[in-house]
C-alpha positions as CSV (number, residue, x, y, z in Angstrom):
1,I,-11.7,17.3,-9.5
2,R,-14.8,16.7,-11.3
3,D,-14.9,15.9,-15.2
4,G,-11.1,16.9,-15.5
5,L,-11.9,20.5,-14.1
6,V,-11.0,21.8,-10.7
7,Q,-14.4,22.9,-9.0
8,A,-15.2,24.5,-5.6
9,L,-17.7,22.5,-3.5
10,N,-18.3,25.0,-1.0
11,S,-16.9,28.0,0.2
12,V,-16.0,29.0,4.1
13,R,-14.7,31.7,6.0
14,S,-12.1,30.1,8.3
15,K,-9.6,27.5,8.5
16,R,-11.4,25.6,11.1
17,N,-14.6,25.7,9.2
18,A,-13.2,24.2,6.1
19,Q,-11.2,21.2,7.8
20,E,-14.6,20.5,9.3
21,R,-16.7,21.0,6.4
22,M,-14.2,18.7,4.6
23,L,-14.9,15.9,7.2
24,T,-18.5,16.5,6.8
25,L,-18.3,15.9,2.9
26,L,-16.1,12.8,3.6
27,E,-18.5,11.2,6.2
28,Q,-21.6,12.0,4.0
29,Q,-20.2,9.8,1.1
30,T,-18.4,7.2,3.2
31,P,-20.0,6.8,6.8
32,A,-17.9,6.6,10.1
33,G,-16.5,3.3,11.0
34,T,-16.1,2.1,7.6
35,T,-13.0,0.3,6.4
36,I,-11.2,2.6,3.9
37,R,-8.2,3.3,1.7
38,G,-7.2,6.6,1.5
39,A,-4.4,9.1,0.4
40,I,-3.9,12.7,1.9
41,A,-2.2,15.4,-0.3
42,H,-0.9,18.5,0.8
43,G,1.1,21.6,-0.6
44,D,3.7,22.5,1.6
45,N,1.5,21.8,4.6
46,L,2.6,18.7,6.3
47,A,1.0,19.6,9.9
48,D,-2.5,20.3,8.4
49,A,-1.9,17.1,6.4
50,T,-0.9,15.0,9.5
51,W,-4.2,16.6,11.4
52,L,-6.5,15.2,8.6
53,A,-4.8,11.7,9.1
54,E,-5.4,11.7,12.8
55,Q,-9.2,12.8,12.1
56,L,-9.5,10.3,9.7
57,R,-7.8,7.4,11.9
58,M,-10.5,8.6,14.5
59,R,-13.6,8.0,12.2
60,Y,-12.3,5.1,10.1
61,D,-11.0,1.8,10.0
62,C,-8.1,2.7,8.0
63,E,-6.3,-0.4,5.9
64,A,-4.1,2.1,4.5
65,L,-3.7,6.0,4.6
66,Y,-0.9,7.8,3.0
67,I,0.5,11.2,2.8
68,A,2.0,12.8,0.4
69,E,3.3,16.2,-1.2
70,M,0.3,17.1,-4.1
71,G,1.8,18.0,-7.6
72,P,2.2,21.2,-9.0
73,V,-0.5,20.6,-11.5
74,V,-3.6,20.6,-8.7
75,G,-1.5,22.2,-6.2
76,T,-1.3,25.5,-8.8
77,H,-5.5,26.0,-8.2
78,G,-4.7,25.8,-4.4
79,G,-1.3,27.4,-3.7
80,P,0.7,26.9,-0.7
81,G,-1.0,25.5,2.3
82,I,-3.7,23.2,0.3
83,F,-4.4,19.9,1.6
84,G,-7.2,17.2,1.0
85,A,-7.9,13.6,1.2
86,A,-9.3,10.8,-1.1
87,I,-10.8,7.9,0.5
88,F,-12.8,4.8,-0.7
89,P,-14.5,1.9,1.5
90,V,-13.0,-1.3,1.4
91,N,-15.1,-4.3,0.7
92,H,-13.7,-7.5,2.9
93,R,-15.2,-10.6,1.8
94,P,-15.0,-13.7,4.2
């Protein structure tokens, strides 16, 4: 969602390619190894949301990582099976 509008970032042909592209986009914004907080939302797709959580835990130091069902307003644009993540780095101060 950008400026209140749902916009596609990319178009890929397979589920596996979509999953890998999602991880690549996340790592471009937040390098692997960073301490993060994050949330994963899904539309009746706990299996893929759990897979994504495992992938994020392998790549990042997850201070907090939540999984929740996506609300109908956003979920309507993707339909059943949609899932995605939002992460942000945590700046620890000594």
